[in-house]
C-alpha positions in Angstrom: 0.0 0.4 0.3 1.5 3.5 -1.3 1.5 6.2 1.1 0.2 9.6 -0.2 1.0 13.0 1.0 -1.5 15.7 -0.4 -0.2 19.4 0.1 -2.4 21.6 0.1 -2.8 25.7 0.5 -6.5 26.1 0.2 -10.8 25.4 0.7 -9.3 22.0 -0.4 -11.3 20.6 -3.1 -9.6 18.1 -5.0 -8.3 16.9 -1.5 -12.2 16.3 -0.9 -12.8 14.4 -3.9 -9.3 12.0 -3.5 -11.1 11.6 -0.1 -14.1 10.7 -1.2 -12.5 8.5 -4.0 -10.7 7.0 -1.8 -13.8 5.8 0.4 -15.4 4.5 -2.5 -12.6 2.3 -3.3 -11.2 3.8 -6.4 -7.7 4.3 -5.2 -6.2 1.0 -5.3 -3.2 0.2 -3.8 -3.0 3.7 -1.9 -3.9 5.4 0.8 -3.7 9.1 2.1 -1.1 9.5 5.0 -0.1 13.1 5.6 -1.8 16.2 4.5 0.6 19.2 4.0 -0.3 22.8 4.4 1.6 26.2 3.6 -1.0 27.7 5.5 -2.2 27.2 9.5 -5.7 28.6 7.7 -6.6 26.3 5.0 -9.5 24.6 5.4 -8.4 21.7 3.7 -6.9 20.7 7.1 -10.2 20.8 8.2 -11.4 18.1 6.1 -8.4 16.1 6.4 -8.7 16.3 10.3 -12.5 15.6 10.0 -11.2 12.6 7.8 -8.7 11.3 10.4 -5.9 12.2 8.2 -3.0 13.2 9.9 -1.8 17.0 9.4 1.3 19.2 9.4 1.4 22.9 8.8 4.9 24.0 6.7 4.2 28.0 6.9 5.9 29.6 3.9 6.1 33.1 5.2 8.1 31.2 8.3 11.1 30.6 5.5 13.3 33.6 4.1 13.2 32.0 1.0 11.8 29.6 -1.7 14.6 26.9 -1.2 15.1 27.2 2.9 11.1 26.4 2.5 11.7 23.6 0.3 14.6 22.0 2.2 11.5 22.1 5.1 9.1 20.3 3.1 11.7 18.3 1.2 12.5 16.8 5.4 8.7 16.8 6.0 8.0 14.1 3.2 10.8 12.4 3.8 10.1 11.6 7.5 6.4 10.5 6.3 7.7 7.8 3.9 6.0 9.6 0.9 5.6 7.0 -2.0 3.5 9.9 -4.1 2.6 13.5 -3.8 0.0 15.4 -4.9 -0.5 19.0 -5.4 -4.0 19.8 -4.3 -4.9 23.5 -4.5 -0.8 23.8 -3.5 0.1 27.5 -4.5 3.4 27.6 -3.0 6.3 27.8 -5.4 8.9 24.9 -4.4 12.3 25.0 -5.4 13.4 22.0 -8.2 15.9 19.9 -5.4 12.0 18.3 -4.0 10.8 17.9 -7.9 14.8 16.2 -8.4 14.1 14.1 -5.2 10.6 12.8 -6.1 10.9 13.1 -9.7 7.7 11.3 -11.1 6.4 11.1 -7.7 4.7 14.5 -7.7 1.3 14.5 -9.6 -0.2 17.9 -9.7 -3.7 18.5 -11.9 -4.3 22.2 -13.9 -7.2 23.8 -14.5 -6.9 23.5 -18.7 -5.5 21.3 -21.3 -2.3 21.2 -21.5 0.0 23.2 -23.0 -2.9 25.6 -23.6 -3.4 28.3 -20.7 -0.5 26.7 -18.4 2.8 28.0 -16.9 3.5 31.0 -14.7 0.8 33.0 -14.0 -1.8 30.3 -15.2 -3.5 29.5 -11.9 -6.7 29.7 -10.5 -9.4 32.3 -12.2 -6.6 33.3 -14.5 -6.6 30.3 -16.3 -10.5 30.7 -17.0 -10.5 34.4 -18.1 -7.4 33.5 -20.5 -9.9 30.9 -21.6 -13.1 32.7 -22.4 -11.0 35.6 -23.8 -9.1 33.9 -26.2 -12.8 31.9 -27.0 -12.0 28.9 -27.1 -14.6 26.0 -27.6 -13.2 23.3 -25.1 -10.9 23.3 -22.5 -10.6 20.8 -19.6 -7.7 19.3 -17.1 -4.9 18.3 -17.3 -3.0 15.8 -14.3 0.5 15.5 -14.9 3.6 14.7 -13.0 5.7 17.9 -10.8 9.0 19.1 -12.5 11.6 21.8 -12.4 9.1 23.5 -15.1 6.0 25.3 -14.1 3.2 22.6 -15.8 5.7 21.3 -17.4 5.8 17.4 -16.4 4.9 14.2 -18.3 1.1 14.4 -18.9 -0.7 11.6 -17.3 -4.6 12.0 -18.1 -6.3 14.8 -19.8 -10.3 15.1 -19.8 -12.0 17.8 -21.9 -14.7 20.0 -20.8 -17.3 22.8 -23.1 -17.3 26.2 -22.8 -21.0 27.8 -23.2 -21.3 31.1 -24.6 -22.6 32.4 -21.6 -20.0 31.6 -19.2 -18.1 33.7 -16.6 -15.0 32.6 -15.4 -16.5 31.8 -11.7 -18.9 29.4 -13.7 -16.3 27.5 -15.9 -13.6 26.7 -13.0 -16.5 25.5 -11.2 -17.6 22.9 -14.0 -14.0 21.9 -14.7 -13.2 21.1 -11.4 -16.4 18.9 -11.6 -16.4 17.7 -14.5 -12.6 17.1 -15.2 -10.7 17.7 -12.7 -12.1 15.9 -9.6 -12.4 12.8 -11.8 -9.0 12.4 -13.5 -7.1 13.8 -10.1 -8.4 10.6 -8.4 -7.8 8.3 -11.4 -3.9 9.2 -12.2 -3.5 8.8 -8.3 -5.5 5.5 -8.4 -2.8 4.1 -11.8 0.2 5.6 -10.0 -0.4 3.4 -6.9 -0.9 0.5 -9.3 2.1 0.8 -11.1 0.6 1.2 -14.1 2.6 4.5 -15.2 5.9 4.5 -16.6 7.8 7.9 -18.3 9.8 7.5 -21.5 13.1 8.7 -21.7 11.6 11.3 -24.3 9.6 12.2 -20.7 6.1 10.8 -22.2 4.1 9.7 -19.4 2.5 6.2 -20.5 -0.3 3.9 -19.1 -0.3 0.9 -19.0 -3.9 -1.6 -18.2 
């Protein structure tokens, strides 16, 4: 059984999707053993505690830079013996020393179809504002491994979501979460825990059924 450590910063809706999926038996061979927050007031901590999951807080503002914060985070991940690290609304920049140690063992979900609307500055509502401004008819979400490039790691799963003519950034954000993010993140986590993902030398994630 693989140990899953989830990183959070805010409300924890993606964390809740993971908790619900685990309870439903949809995450095979994996268990959420710890939730680490970058802010002590993150509601995700309450979600974790309500589910009986061990929590930790490593507050970003207590560290002078990303490197010292990342060193503390890496130490915590090692203490928790994490097999898989999942970004679930984790809004803190982490030094590459973490992703190098946990190469192809860190998963994030991004609210767009990478390589569209991704990279520096594309987070939260900004992603959906950009999609509406561009007039795309399809958007969606991408589950991918985390590396030193923002939103640049190997793509595991993607799911498309239709853009409606009357959408606002807020309505589109909600629909992308409900129809895509909350579906593909637990699925990607389960695939990892079942040892069904390999990454080629070219950086392509291959799924084995």
